[in-house]
Each structure stands twice: as C-alpha cells, then as structure tokens.
Gaussian input, Z-matrix of N, CA and C with variables (Angstrom, degrees):
# hf/3-21g

backbone

0 1
 N
 C     1     B1
 C     2     B2     1     A1
 N     3     B3     2     A2     1     D1
 C     4     B4     3     A3     2     D2
 C     5     B5     4     A4     3     D3
 N     6     B6     5     A5     4     D4
 C     7     B7     6     A6     5     D5
 C     8     B8     7     A7     6     D6
 N     9     B9     8     A8     7     D7
 C    10    B10     9     A9     8     D8
 C    11    B11    10    A10     9     D9
 N    12    B12    11    A11    10    D10
 C    13    B13    12    A12    11    D11
 C    14    B14    13    A13    12    D12
 N    15    B15    14    A14    13    D13
 C    16    B16    15    A15    14    D14
 C    17    B17    16    A16    15    D15
 N    18    B18    17    A17    16    D16
 C    19    B19    18    A18    17    D17
 C    20    B20    19    A19    18    D18
 N    21    B21    20    A20    19    D19
 C    22    B22    21    A21    20    D20
 C    23    B23    22    A22    21    D21
 N    24    B24    23    A23    22    D22
 C    25    B25    24    A24    23    D23
 C    26    B26    25    A25    24    D24
 N    27    B27    26    A26    25    D25
 C    28    B28    27    A27    26    D26
 C    29    B29    28    A28    27    D27
 N    30    B30    29    A29    28    D28
 C    31    B31    30    A30    29    D29
 C    32    B32    31    A31    30    D30
 N    33    B33    32    A32    31    D31
 C    34    B34    33    A33    32    D32
 C    35    B35    34    A34    33    D33
 N    36    B36    35    A35    34    D34
 C    37    B37    36    A36    35    D35
 C    38    B38    37    A37    36    D36
 N    39    B39    38    A38    37    D37
 C    40    B40    39    A39    38    D38
 C    41    B41    40    A40    39    D39
 N    42    B42    41    A41    40    D40
 C    43    B43    42    A42    41    D41
 C    44    B44    43    A43    42    D42
 N    45    B45    44    A44    43    D43
 C    46    B46    45    A45    44    D44
 C    47    B47    46    A46    45    D45
 N    48    B48    47    A47    46    D46
 C    49    B49    48    A48    47    D47
 C    50    B50    49    A49    48    D48
 N    51    B51    50    A50    49    D49
 C    52    B52    51    A51    50    D50
 C    53    B53    52    A52    51    D51
 N    54    B54    53    A53    52    D52
 C    55    B55    54    A54    53    D53
 C    56    B56    55    A55    54    D54
 N    57    B57    56    A56    55    D55
 C    58    B58    57    A57    56    D56
 C    59    B59    58    A58    57    D57
 N    60    B60    59    A59    58    D58
 C    61    B61    60    A60    59    D59
 C    62    B62    61    A61    60    D60
 N    63    B63    62    A62    61    D61
 C    64    B64    63    A63    62    D62
 C    65    B65    64    A64    63    D63
 N    66    B66    65    A65    64    D64
 C    67    B67    66    A66    65    D65
 C    68    B68    67    A67    66    D66
 N    69    B69    68    A68    67    D67
 C    70    B70    69    A69    68    D68
 C    71    B71    70    A70    69    D69
 N    72    B72    71    A71    70    D70
 C    73    B73    72    A72    71    D71
 C    74    B74    73    A73    72    D72
 N    75    B75    74    A74    73    D73
 C    76    B76    75    A75    74    D74
 C    77    B77    76    A76    75    D75
 N    78    B78    77    A77    76    D76
 C    79    B79    78    A78    77    D77
 C    80    B80    79    A79    78    D78
 N    81    B81    80    A80    79    D79
 C    82    B82    81    A81    80    D80
 C    83    B83    82    A82    81    D81
 N    84    B84    83    A83    82    D82
 C    85    B85    84    A84    83    D83
 C    86    B86    85    A85    84    D84
 N    87    B87    86    A86    85    D85
 C    88    B88    87    A87    86    D86
 C    89    B89    88    A88    87    D87
 N    90    B90    89    A89    88    D88
 C    91    B91    90    A90    89    D89
 C    92    B92    91    A91    90    D90
 N    93    B93    92    A92    91    D91
 C    94    B94    93    A93    92    D92
 C    95    B95    94    A94    93    D93
 N    96    B96    95    A95    94    D94
 C    97    B97    96    A96    95    D95
 C    98    B98    97    A97    96    D96
 N    99    B99    98    A98    97    D97
 C   100   B100    99    A99    98    D98
 C   101   B101   100   A100    99    D99
 N   102   B102   101   A101   100   D100
 C   103   B103   102   A102   101   D101
 C   104   B104   103   A103   102   D102
 N   105   B105   104   A104   103   D103
 C   106   B106   105   A105   104   D104
 C   107   B107   106   A106   105   D105
 N   108   B108   107   A107   106   D106
 C   109   B109   108   A108   107   D107
 C   110   B110   109   A109   108   D108
 N   111   B111   110   A110   109   D109
 C   112   B112   111   A111   110   D110
 C   113   B113   112   A112   111   D111
 N   114   B114   113   A113   112   D112
 C   115   B115   114   A114   113   D113
 C   116   B116   115   A115   114   D114
 N   117   B117   116   A116   115   D115
 C   118   B118   117   A117   116   D116
 C   119   B119   118   A118   117   D117
 N   120   B120   119   A119   118   D118
 C   121   B121   120   A120   119   D119
 C   122   B122   121   A121   120   D120
 N   123   B123   122   A122   121   D121
 C   124   B124   123   A123   122   D122
 C   125   B125   124   A124   123   D123
 N   126   B126   125   A125   124   D124
 C   127   B127   126   A126   125   D125
 C   128   B128   127   A127   126   D126
 N   129   B129   128   A128   127   D127
 C   130   B130   129   A129   128   D128
 C   131   B131   130   A130   129   D129
 N   132   B132   131   A131   130   D130
 C   133   B133   132   A132   131   D131
 C   134   B134   133   A133   132   D132
 N   135   B135   134   A134   133   D133
 C   136   B136   135   A135   134   D134
 C   137   B137   136   A136   135   D135
 N   138   B138   137   A137   136   D136
 C   139   B139   138   A138   137   D137
 C   140   B140   139   A139   138   D138
 N   141   B141   140   A140   139   D139
 C   142   B142   141   A141   140   D140
 C   143   B143   142   A142   141   D141
 N   144   B144   143   A143   142   D142
 C   145   B145   144   A144   143   D143
 C   146   B146   145   A145   144   D144
 N   147   B147   146   A146   145   D145
 C   148   B148   147   A147   146   D146
 C   149   B149   148   A148   147   D147
 N   150   B150   149   A149   148   D148
 C   151   B151   150   A150   149   D149
 C   152   B152   151   A151   150   D150
 N   153   B153   152   A152   151   D151
 C   154   B154   153   A153   152   D152
 C   155   B155   154   A154   153   D153
 N   156   B156   155   A155   154   D154
 C   157   B157   156   A156   155   D155
 C   158   B158   157   A157   156   D156
 N   159   B159   158   A158   157   D157
 C   160   B160   159   A159   158   D158
 C   161   B161   160   A160   159   D159
 N   162   B162   161   A161   160   D160
 C   163   B163   162   A162   161   D161
 C   164   B164   163   A163   162   D162
 N   165   B165   164   A164   163   D163
 C   166   B166   165   A165   164   D164
 C   167   B167   166   A166   165   D165
 N   168   B168   167   A167   166   D166
 C   169   B169   168   A168   167   D167
 C   170   B170   169   A169   168   D168
 N   171   B171   170   A170   169   D169
 C   172   B172   171   A171   170   D170
 C   173   B173   172   A172   171   D171
 N   174   B174   173   A173   172   D172
 C   175   B175   174   A174   173   D173
 C   176   B176   175   A175   174   D174
 N   177   B177   176   A176   175   D175
 C   178   B178   177   A177   176   D176
 C   179   B179   178   A178   177   D177
 N   180   B180   179   A179   178   D178
 C   181   B181   180   A180   179   D179
 C   182   B182   181   A181   180   D180
 N   183   B183   182   A182   181   D181
 C   184   B184   183   A183   182   D182
 C   185   B185   184   A184   183   D183
 N   186   B186   185   A185   184   D184
 C   187   B187   186   A186   185   D185
 C   188   B188   187   A187   186   D186
 N   189   B189   188   A188   187   D187
 C   190   B190   189   A189   188   D188
 C   191   B191   190   A190   189   D189
 N   192   B192   191   A191   190   D190
 C   193   B193   192   A192   191   D191
 C   194   B194   193   A193   192   D192
 N   195   B195   194   A194   193   D193
 C   196   B196   195   A195   194   D194
 C   197   B197   196   A196   195   D195
 N   198   B198   197   A197   196   D196
 C   199   B199   198   A198   197   D197
 C   200   B200   199   A199   198   D198
 N   201   B201   200   A200   199   D199
 C   202   B202   201   A201   200   D200
 C   203   B203   202   A202   201   D201
 N   204   B204   203   A203   202   D202
 C   205   B205   204   A204   203   D203
 C   206   B206   205   A205   204   D204
 N   207   B207   206   A206   205   D205
 C   208   B208   207   A207   206   D206
 C   209   B209   208   A208   207   D207
 N   210   B210   209   A209   208   D208
 C   211   B211   210   A210   209   D209
 C   212   B212   211   A211   210   D210
 N   213   B213   212   A212   211   D211
 C   214   B214   213   A213   212   D212
 C   215   B215   214   A214   213   D213
 N   216   B216   215   A215   214   D214
 C   217   B217   216   A216   215   D215
 C   218   B218   217   A217   216   D216
 N   219   B219   218   A218   217   D217
 C   220   B220   219   A219   218   D218
 C   221   B221   220   A220   219   D219
 N   222   B222   221   A221   220   D220
 C   223   B223   222   A222   221   D221
 C   224   B224   223   A223   222   D222
 N   225   B225   224   A224   223   D223
 C   226   B226   225   A225   224   D224
 C   227   B227   226   A226   225   D225
 N   228   B228   227   A227   226   D226
 C   229   B229   228   A228   227   D227
 C   230   B230   229   A229   228   D228
 N   231   B231   230   A230   229   D229
 C   232   B232   231   A231   230   D230
 C   233   B233   232   A232   231   D231
 N   234   B234   233   A233   232   D232
 C   235   B235   234   A234   233   D233
 C   236   B236   235   A235   234   D234
 N   237   B237   236   A236   235   D235
 C   238   B238   237   A237   236   D236
 C   239   B239   238   A238   237   D237
 N   240   B240   239   A239   238   D238
 C   241   B241   240   A240   239   D239
 C   242   B242   241   A241   240   D240
 N   243   B243   242   A242   241   D241
 C   244   B244   243   A243   242   D242
 C   245   B245   244   A244   243   D243
 N   246   B246   245   A245   244   D244
 C   247   B247   246   A246   245   D245
 C   248   B248   247   A247   246   D246
 N   249   B249   248   A248   247   D247
 C   250   B250   249   A249   248   D248
 C   251   B251   250   A250   249   D249
 N   252   B252   251   A251   250   D250
 C   253   B253   252   A252   251   D251
 C   254   B254   253   A253   252   D252
 N   255   B255   254   A254   253   D253
 C   256   B256   255   A255   254   D254
 C   257   B257   256   A256   255   D255
 N   258   B258   257   A257   256   D256
 C   259   B259   258   A258   257   D257
 C   260   B260   259   A259   258   D258
 N   261   B261   260   A260   259   D259
 C   262   B262   261   A261   260   D260
 C   263   B263   262   A262   261   D261
 N   264   B264   263   A263   262   D262
 C   265   B265   264   A264   263   D263
 C   266   B266   265   A265   264   D264
 N   267   B267   266   A266   265   D265
 C   268   B268   267   A267   266   D266
 C   269   B269   268   A268   267   D267
 N   270   B270   269   A269   268   D268
 C   271   B271   270   A270   269   D269
 C   272   B272   271   A271   270   D270
 N   273   B273   272   A272   271   D271
 C   274   B274   273   A273   272   D272
 C   275   B275   274   A274   273   D273
 N   276   B276   275   A275   274   D274
 C   277   B277   276   A276   275   D275
 C   278   B278   277   A277   276   D276
 N   279   B279   278   A278   277   D277
 C   280   B280   279   A279   278   D278
 C   281   B281   280   A280   279   D279
 N   282   B282   281   A281   280   D280
 C   283   B283   282   A282   281   D281
 C   284   B284   283   A283   282   D282
 N   285   B285   284   A284   283   D283
 C   286   B286   285   A285   284   D284
 C   287   B287   286   A286   285   D285
 N   288   B288   287   A287   286   D286
 C   289   B289   288   A288   287   D287
 C   290   B290   289   A289   288   D288
 N   291   B291   290   A290   289   D289
 C   292   B292   291   A291   290   D290
 C   293   B293   292   A292   291   D291
 N   294   B294   293   A293   292   D292
 C   295   B295   294   A294   293   D293
 C   296   B296   295   A295   294   D294
 N   297   B297   296   A296   295   D295
 C   298   B298   297   A297   296   D296
 C   299   B299   298   A298   297   D297
 N   300   B300   299   A299   298   D298
 C   301   B301   300   A300   299   D299
 C   302   B302   301   A301   300   D300
 N   303   B303   302   A302   301   D301
 C   304   B304   303   A303   302   D302
 C   305   B305   304   A304   303   D303
 N   306   B306   305   A305   304   D304
 C   307   B307   306   A306   305   D305
 C   308   B308   307   A307   306   D306
 N   309   B309   308   A308   307   D307
 C   310   B310   309   A309   308   D308
 C   311   B311   310   A310   309   D309
 N   312   B312   311   A311   310   D310
 C   313   B313   312   A312   311   D311
 C   314   B314   313   A313   312   D312
 N   315   B315   314   A314   313   D313
 C   316   B316   315   A315   314   D314
 C   317   B317   316   A316   315   D315
 N   318   B318   317   A317   316   D316
 C   319   B319   318   A318   317   D317
 C   320   B320   319   A319   318   D318
 N   321   B321   320   A320   319   D319
 C   322   B322   321   A321   320   D320
 C   323   B323   322   A322   321   D321
 N   324   B324   323   A323   322   D322
 C   325   B325   324   A324   323   D323
 C   326   B326   325   A325   324   D324
 N   327   B327   326   A326   325   D325
 C   328   B328   327   A327   326   D326
 C   329   B329   328   A328   327   D327
 N   330   B330   329   A329   328   D328
 C   331   B331   330   A330   329   D329
 C   332   B332   331   A331   330   D330
 N   333   B333   332   A332   331   D331
 C   334   B334   333   A333   332   D332
 C   335   B335   334   A334   333   D333

   B1=1.4834
   B2=1.5351
   B3=1.3051
   B4=1.4522
   B5=1.4977
   B6=1.3228
   B7=1.4528
   B8=1.5942
   B9=1.3493
   B10=1.5285
   B11=1.5261
   B12=1.2946
   B13=1.4922
   B14=1.5353
   B15=1.3195
   B16=1.4929
   B17=1.4835
   B18=1.3710
   B19=1.4057
   B20=1.5302
   B21=1.3653
   B22=1.4115
   B23=1.6124
   B24=1.3507
   B25=1.4541
   B26=1.5678
   B27=1.2849
   B28=1.4709
   B29=1.5359
   B30=1.3121
   B31=1.4357
   B32=1.5137
   B33=1.3907
   B34=1.4659
   B35=1.4596
   B36=1.3399
   B37=1.5494
   B38=1.5714
   B39=1.3201
   B40=1.5829
   B41=1.5500
   B42=1.3376
   B43=1.3727
   B44=1.5391
   B45=1.3525
   B46=1.4715
   B47=1.6481
   B48=1.4207
   B49=1.4332
   B50=1.5321
   B51=1.2840
   B52=1.4452
   B53=1.5519
   B54=1.3176
   B55=1.4966
   B56=1.5599
   B57=1.3058
   B58=1.4771
   B59=1.5169
   B60=1.3890
   B61=1.4302
   B62=1.5568
   B63=1.4154
   B64=1.4146
   B65=1.5374
   B66=1.3263
   B67=1.5098
   B68=1.5130
   B69=1.3095
   B70=1.5540
   B71=1.5010
   B72=1.2764
   B73=1.4492
   B74=1.5647
   B75=1.3407
   B76=1.5372
   B77=1.4720
   B78=1.3905
   B79=1.4599
   B80=1.4781
   B81=1.3530
   B82=1.4963
   B83=1.6016
   B84=1.2408
   B85=1.5304
   B86=1.4660
   B87=1.3784
   B88=1.4547
   B89=1.5210
   B90=1.3046
   B91=1.4646
   B92=1.5650
   B93=1.3899
   B94=1.3903
   B95=1.5710
   B96=1.3768
   B97=1.3993
   B98=1.5514
   B99=1.3516
   B100=1.5111
   B101=1.4451
   B102=1.2243
   B103=1.5775
   B104=1.4957
   B105=1.2929
   B106=1.4919
   B107=1.4910
   B108=1.2689
   B109=1.4662
   B110=1.5123
   B111=1.3074
   B112=1.4938
   B113=1.4616
   B114=1.3840
   B115=1.4650
   B116=1.5753
   B117=1.3206
   B118=1.4430
   B119=1.4927
   B120=1.3440
   B121=1.5439
   B122=1.4973
   B123=1.3228
   B124=1.3787
   B125=1.5694
   B126=1.1990
   B127=1.5495
   B128=1.5703
   B129=1.4015
   B130=1.4592
   B131=1.4831
   B132=1.2441
   B133=1.5252
   B134=1.5373
   B135=1.3837
   B136=1.4575
   B137=1.5333
   B138=1.3253
   B139=1.4406
   B140=1.5171
   B141=1.3605
   B142=1.5133
   B143=1.5311
   B144=1.3207
   B145=1.4166
   B146=1.5107
   B147=1.2937
   B148=1.4486
   B149=1.5467
   B150=1.3042
   B151=1.4978
   B152=1.5272
   B153=1.3177
   B154=1.5441
   B155=1.4687
   B156=1.2570
   B157=1.5294
   B158=1.5411
   B159=1.3650
   B160=1.4686
   B161=1.4441
   B162=1.3361
   B163=1.4667
   B164=1.4753
   B165=1.3127
   B166=1.5307
   B167=1.6266
   B168=1.3100
   B169=1.5236
   B170=1.4734
   B171=1.3059
   B172=1.4378
   B173=1.5193
   B174=1.4077
   B175=1.5081
   B176=1.4780
   B177=1.2882
   B178=1.4642
   B179=1.5146
   B180=1.2886
   B181=1.4217
   B182=1.4955
   B183=1.3735
   B184=1.5368
   B185=1.5691
   B186=1.2937
   B187=1.4939
   B188=1.5206
   B189=1.3214
   B190=1.4473
   B191=1.5792
   B192=1.3385
   B193=1.4206
   B194=1.5112
   B195=1.4363
   B196=1.4288
   B197=1.5489
   B198=1.3161
   B199=1.4413
   B200=1.5341
   B201=1.3149
   B202=1.5127
   B203=1.5374
   B204=1.4342
   B205=1.4697
   B206=1.5198
   B207=1.2449
   B208=1.4693
   B209=1.5125
   B210=1.3247
   B211=1.5103
   B212=1.4685
   B213=1.3747
   B214=1.4561
   B215=1.5378
   B216=1.2850
   B217=1.4468
   B218=1.5875
   B219=1.3831
   B220=1.4996
   B221=1.5533
   B222=1.2975
   B223=1.4852
   B224=1.5306
   B225=1.3128
   B226=1.5126
   B227=1.5031
   B228=1.2514
   B229=1.4994
   B230=1.5588
   B231=1.4332
   B232=1.3998
   B233=1.6823
   B234=1.2438
   B235=1.4856
   B236=1.4802
   B237=1.3907
   B238=1.4547
   B239=1.4935
   B240=1.3505
   B241=1.3979
   B242=1.6040
   B243=1.4306
   B244=1.5045
   B245=1.4900
   B246=1.3664
   B247=1.4173
   B248=1.4888
   B249=1.4264
   B250=1.4030
   B251=1.5820
   B252=1.2785
   B253=1.4920
   B254=1.4365
   B255=1.3774
   B256=1.4019
   B257=1.5247
   B258=1.3578
   B259=1.4227
   B260=1.4966
   B261=1.2772
   B262=1.5025
   B263=1.5324
   B264=1.3262
   B265=1.4784
   B266=1.6343
   B267=1.2585
   B268=1.4536
   B269=1.4763
   B270=1.2944
   B271=1.4325
   B272=1.5447
   B273=1.2367
   B274=1.4367
   B275=1.5493
   B276=1.3554
   B277=1.5088
   B278=1.5056
   B279=1.2979
   B280=1.4385
   B281=1.4725
   B282=1.4115
   B283=1.4470
   B284=1.5385
   B285=1.2321
   B286=1.5179
   B287=1.4932
   B288=1.3306
   B289=1.4717
   B290=1.5730
   B291=1.3659
   B292=1.3388
   B293=1.5540
   B294=1.3735
   B295=1.5260
   B296=1.4986
   B297=1.2578
   B298=1.4797
   B299=1.4350
   B300=1.3264
   B301=1.5316
   B302=1.5587
   B303=1.3250
   B304=1.4301
   B305=1.5355
   B306=1.2508
   B307=1.5247
   B308=1.4802
   B309=1.4209
   B310=1.3734
   B311=1.5266
   B312=1.3385
   B313=1.5172
   B314=1.5532
   B315=1.3969
   B316=1.4406
   B317=1.4030
   B318=1.3686
   B319=1.4791
   B320=1.5611
   B321=1.2727
   B322=1.4607
   B323=1.5198
   B324=1.3264
   B325=1.4873
   B326=1.5862
   B327=1.3600
   B328=1.4004
   B329=1.6382
   B330=1.3408
   B331=1.4029
   B332=1.5622
   B333=1.3287
   B334=1.4211
   B335=1.5153
   A1=110.54
   A2=114.49
   A3=122.08
   A4=113.10
   A5=112.18
   A6=118.46
   A7=109.66
   A8=111.65
   A9=113.42
   A10=110.90
   A11=119.34
   A12=118.83
   A13=110.66
   A14=119.80
   A15=119.56
   A16=109.27
   A17=119.42
   A18=121.82
   A19=112.61
   A20=116.73
   A21=122.32
   A22=115.52
   A23=109.29
   A24=118.40
   A25=111.60
   A26=116.27
   A27=120.81
   A28=107.60
   A29=121.53
   A30=124.88
   A31=111.32
   A32=115.89
   A33=120.04
   A34=109.28
   A35=116.73
   A36=119.27
   A37=108.76
   A38=114.88
   A39=115.11
   A40=107.89
   A41=118.03
   A42=123.76
   A43=110.92
   A44=114.69
   A45=119.22
   A46=112.97
   A47=110.72
   A48=116.58
   A49=114.05
   A50=117.08
   A51=126.38
   A52=110.03
   A53=116.05
   A54=120.06
   A55=110.86
   A56=115.77
   A57=120.84
   A58=109.55
   A59=116.55
   A60=121.94
   A61=110.19
   A62=114.63
   A63=116.61
   A64=106.53
   A65=119.41
   A66=118.38
   A67=108.73
   A68=121.44
   A69=124.46
   A70=108.56
   A71=119.90
   A72=123.06
   A73=118.12
   A74=113.54
   A75=118.77
   A76=111.84
   A77=119.98
   A78=119.95
   A79=111.16
   A80=116.75
   A81=124.55
   A82=108.85
   A83=111.07
   A84=117.22
   A85=113.90
   A86=117.18
   A87=119.81
   A88=108.63
   A89=120.34
   A90=127.10
   A91=108.76
   A92=117.47
   A93=123.89
   A94=105.54
   A95=111.85
   A96=112.06
   A97=108.41
   A98=114.32
   A99=119.39
   A100=112.11
   A101=116.61
   A102=124.73
   A103=105.34
   A104=114.75
   A105=119.95
   A106=112.84
   A107=120.89
   A108=129.22
   A109=114.95
   A110=117.31
   A111=121.88
   A112=114.13
   A113=118.99
   A114=123.82
   A115=109.23
   A116=117.97
   A117=118.67
   A118=111.41
   A119=115.06
   A120=122.62
   A121=116.39
   A122=120.29
   A123=124.59
   A124=108.49
   A125=121.12
   A126=124.13
   A127=104.40
   A128=110.67
   A129=118.83
   A130=114.21
   A131=116.38
   A132=120.80
   A133=112.42
   A134=114.91
   A135=118.64
   A136=111.96
   A137=118.20
   A138=123.30
   A139=109.37
   A140=113.23
   A141=115.84
   A142=110.38
   A143=118.69
   A144=117.26
   A145=108.56
   A146=121.46
   A147=121.49
   A148=115.46
   A149=114.54
   A150=119.22
   A151=113.17
   A152=112.36
   A153=117.65
   A154=110.55
   A155=118.23
   A156=123.29
   A157=108.08
   A158=115.25
   A159=114.26
   A160=114.77
   A161=121.36
   A162=118.77
   A163=114.25
   A164=116.49
   A165=121.04
   A166=106.20
   A167=115.06
   A168=115.82
   A169=116.89
   A170=117.83
   A171=121.53
   A172=115.85
   A173=113.27
   A174=117.17
   A175=111.40
   A176=115.20
   A177=124.71
   A178=106.59
   A179=120.76
   A180=126.48
   A181=110.36
   A182=117.64
   A183=118.37
   A184=109.08
   A185=113.98
   A186=116.63
   A187=107.90
   A188=115.66
   A189=120.54
   A190=107.52
   A191=115.74
   A192=121.38
   A193=109.39
   A194=113.81
   A195=116.98
   A196=109.87
   A197=116.28
   A198=117.74
   A199=115.29
   A200=116.18
   A201=119.77
   A202=104.56
   A203=111.65
   A204=118.10
   A205=106.32
   A206=118.62
   A207=129.16
   A208=109.78
   A209=116.36
   A210=122.10
   A211=106.86
   A212=116.86
   A213=121.84
   A214=106.31
   A215=118.59
   A216=127.38
   A217=103.78
   A218=114.45
   A219=119.71
   A220=112.38
   A221=114.20
   A222=117.46
   A223=112.52
   A224=113.82
   A225=119.34
   A226=108.44
   A227=113.73
   A228=120.62
   A229=105.66
   A230=108.51
   A231=112.86
   A232=107.51
   A233=110.12
   A234=114.57
   A235=106.05
   A236=115.44
   A237=120.18
   A238=108.15
   A239=116.32
   A240=124.31
   A241=101.55
   A242=110.58
   A243=118.71
   A244=108.47
   A245=114.12
   A246=123.93
   A247=104.43
   A248=116.99
   A249=120.78
   A250=112.35
   A251=113.93
   A252=117.52
   A253=108.14
   A254=121.13
   A255=126.57
   A256=108.39
   A257=118.68
   A258=119.24
   A259=112.24
   A260=118.62
   A261=124.97
   A262=111.13
   A263=119.26
   A264=121.72
   A265=106.03
   A266=114.10
   A267=119.05
   A268=112.16
   A269=119.43
   A270=129.04
   A271=109.18
   A272=116.84
   A273=123.81
   A274=107.25
   A275=116.54
   A276=115.23
   A277=107.61
   A278=110.49
   A279=120.55
   A280=107.96
   A281=119.71
   A282=122.16
   A283=110.47
   A284=114.88
   A285=120.00
   A286=112.36
   A287=116.31
   A288=122.82
   A289=105.33
   A290=116.51
   A291=120.79
   A292=107.90
   A293=116.00
   A294=116.47
   A295=112.81
   A296=115.11
   A297=123.26
   A298=106.78
   A299=121.27
   A300=125.29
   A301=110.17
   A302=112.71
   A303=122.76
   A304=109.90
   A305=114.96
   A306=120.19
   A307=112.75
   A308=117.72
   A309=123.44
   A310=116.51
   A311=117.18
   A312=121.40
   A313=107.96
   A314=111.25
   A315=122.21
   A316=108.56
   A317=117.57
   A318=119.52
   A319=108.00
   A320=119.71
   A321=127.11
   A322=111.74
   A323=117.17
   A324=118.78
   A325=104.79
   A326=115.04
   A327=119.09
   A328=106.15
   A329=114.72
   A330=120.38
   A331=111.56
   A332=115.58
   A333=122.86
   A334=110.14
   D1=151.00
   D2=175.32
   D3=-75.24
   D4=162.52
   D5=175.58
   D6=-55.94
   D7=-45.89
   D8=179.94
   D9=-61.56
   D10=-40.03
   D11=177.35
   D12=-66.36
   D13=-39.38
   D14=174.98
   D15=-59.98
   D16=-48.47
   D17=178.86
   D18=-54.34
   D19=-48.00
   D20=176.67
   D21=-55.48
   D22=-37.06
   D23=176.77
   D24=-67.94
   D25=-39.04
   D26=179.19
   D27=-68.00
   D28=-44.04
   D29=177.86
   D30=-58.64
   D31=-49.62
   D32=178.50
   D33=-59.11
   D34=-39.60
   D35=-178.38
   D36=-62.84
   D37=-39.01
   D38=-179.77
   D39=-67.03
   D40=-41.93
   D41=-174.35
   D42=-66.59
   D43=-27.74
   D44=-177.20
   D45=-101.70
   D46=13.45
   D47=-177.11
   D48=56.92
   D49=40.20
   D50=173.59
   D51=-113.39
   D52=42.73
   D53=-173.48
   D54=-60.74
   D55=-48.11
   D56=-175.36
   D57=-62.01
   D58=-40.00
   D59=-175.30
   D60=-63.69
   D61=-45.78
   D62=-175.66
   D63=-76.43
   D64=-33.32
   D65=177.33
   D66=-59.72
   D67=-44.96
   D68=178.56
   D69=-58.36
   D70=-45.28
   D71=-171.91
   D72=-80.32
   D73=-31.61
   D74=-167.59
   D75=-116.06
   D76=0.89
   D77=-179.25
   D78=-111.65
   D79=137.58
   D80=-176.31
   D81=-71.21
   D82=156.05
   D83=176.50
   D84=-64.97
   D85=-23.40
   D86=-177.34
   D87=-108.65
   D88=26.36
   D89=-177.57
   D90=-59.94
   D91=138.18
   D92=171.10
   D93=-121.45
   D94=131.02
   D95=-179.48
   D96=-120.70
   D97=147.21
   D98=-178.52
   D99=-126.60
   D100=136.58
   D101=173.38
   D102=-108.37
   D103=105.72
   D104=-177.47
   D105=47.89
   D106=48.50
   D107=173.63
   D108=87.77
   D109=-2.22
   D110=-179.81
   D111=-105.25
   D112=120.15
   D113=-179.02
   D114=-106.89
   D115=18.34
   D116=177.52
   D117=-54.19
   D118=129.68
   D119=-175.58
   D120=52.61
   D121=26.22
   D122=-175.49
   D123=-126.85
   D124=33.63
   D125=-178.22
   D126=-115.31
   D127=125.26
   D128=-178.39
   D129=90.87
   D130=158.46
   D131=-173.69
   D132=-71.70
   D133=-39.80
   D134=-179.28
   D135=-61.50
   D136=-43.50
   D137=-177.84
   D138=-67.33
   D139=-41.55
   D140=-178.02
   D141=-71.34
   D142=-35.29
   D143=-178.77
   D144=-66.42
   D145=-36.12
   D146=173.33
   D147=-60.39
   D148=-36.95
   D149=172.27
   D150=-65.74
   D151=-39.17
   D152=176.47
   D153=-68.23
   D154=-40.04
   D155=179.01
   D156=-61.66
   D157=-43.11
   D158=177.88
   D159=-65.41
   D160=-37.03
   D161=170.33
   D162=-62.77
   D163=-48.75
   D164=-174.29
   D165=-60.56
   D166=-43.60
   D167=-179.78
   D168=-72.22
   D169=-11.32
   D170=-176.93
   D171=-119.09
   D172=-3.11
   D173=-177.22
   D174=-121.79
   D175=148.52
   D176=169.56
   D177=-118.03
   D178=111.79
   D179=177.91
   D180=-77.01
   D181=121.95
   D182=175.38
   D183=-98.67
   D184=-31.35
   D185=-179.83
   D186=-152.17
   D187=139.97
   D188=170.28
   D189=-141.28
   D190=108.98
   D191=-171.97
   D192=-124.88
   D193=125.65
   D194=178.02
   D195=-85.91
   D196=135.63
   D197=177.31
   D198=-111.32
   D199=-19.26
   D200=177.63
   D201=-150.31
   D202=144.65
   D203=172.39
   D204=-136.60
   D205=138.85
   D206=179.89
   D207=-128.68
   D208=129.50
   D209=174.84
   D210=-132.07
   D211=126.03
   D212=176.25
   D213=-145.30
   D214=99.65
   D215=175.97
   D216=63.85
   D217=-125.48
   D218=-177.80
   D219=-89.54
   D220=19.62
   D221=174.84
   D222=-122.73
   D223=141.54
   D224=178.06
   D225=-137.66
   D226=165.19
   D227=176.23
   D228=-161.88
   D229=148.97
   D230=174.82
   D231=-147.90
   D232=151.02
   D233=175.23
   D234=-108.61
   D235=132.32
   D236=-176.08
   D237=-132.87
   D238=134.20
   D239=171.92
   D240=-97.62
   D241=128.95
   D242=-179.35
   D243=-129.86
   D244=132.04
   D245=175.63
   D246=-119.61
   D247=114.95
   D248=-176.17
   D249=-150.82
   D250=163.99
   D251=173.91
   D252=-108.63
   D253=128.44
   D254=-176.64
   D255=-126.11
   D256=116.85
   D257=179.10
   D258=59.10
   D259=31.73
   D260=176.93
   D261=82.00
   D262=9.03
   D263=-177.65
   D264=-116.53
   D265=126.34
   D266=175.01
   D267=-69.64
   D268=137.51
   D269=-177.81
   D270=-133.03
   D271=135.51
   D272=174.64
   D273=-138.38
   D274=117.42
   D275=-177.52
   D276=-157.72
   D277=156.54
   D278=175.85
   D279=-113.20
   D280=131.96
   D281=-178.79
   D282=-141.35
   D283=151.84
   D284=168.53
   D285=-93.19
   D286=141.19
   D287=174.46
   D288=-121.75
   D289=122.49
   D290=-178.06
   D291=-113.69
   D292=129.05
   D293=-179.71
   D294=-119.99
   D295=149.52
   D296=167.16
   D297=-113.93
   D298=135.64
   D299=-172.36
   D300=-116.18
   D301=144.03
   D302=177.33
   D303=-142.14
   D304=123.58
   D305=-178.21
   D306=58.41
   D307=38.14
   D308=179.60
   D309=73.95
   D310=7.70
   D311=176.16
   D312=-127.58
   D313=159.18
   D314=176.98
   D315=-69.47
   D316=121.92
   D317=177.64
   D318=-106.71
   D319=-22.95
   D320=-179.71
   D321=-141.73
   D322=132.21
   D323=-178.58
   D324=-140.06
   D325=130.45
   D326=178.74
   D327=-126.74
   D328=138.02
   D329=177.63
   D330=-115.05
   D331=136.13
   D332=179.98
   D333=-133.16

C-alpha cells in the first residue's frame, strides 16, 4: 500500500472508532508524537499507545471529519474537525496532524 492509502486507512480508523487498531498497524516502533511541540511521555510506540489508550478509554467521538489532506513524498498532513466528549466534557475542535513516514509507518506525528 502507498503512504496515501495508509493515511486514508488511519483516517477511516479514527472515524470508525478503531484508533488503537490503526495505531498498532500503521505506527512505527520508534514513533515520536508531539502535541503543540511537546513530546513529553510520547517517545516510542509503547508510551504512545498508552496515551492513545487513555484517549480511547475516556472519549466518545461523535464526529470526525477531514477537511484537508496533503501528501508529499514521506510527509503527510490532514486537518480534522472532531466533536467528542472527553471525561464528561463536550469538545469540538479542528486540528492539523502532520506525519513523517518510514518503512510505510508513521515515525513522527505532530498535532497543532
């Protein structure tokens, strides 16, 4: 599969509440994830899976809609509007996710 197809599978997984499944399949063992420039506790697949599990266990996604997708070589990005409840609080936000790919998997991801 191409990087574009893998990205589309990740997006579809988010929209179908299969976040952990796509994380396990499409994220590199050495992945580093950043939230607004901060990678604290987000280095390596095990640490990032724990963070993803925390989100999945505390969030109910009502809507996840992609508004833009960019693919350029080993770099991808998408803008997503999400409406969800987290810890009993309703959240509606739009954010960009930027990915760098290695060996067909996400090695670096940044959220803005």
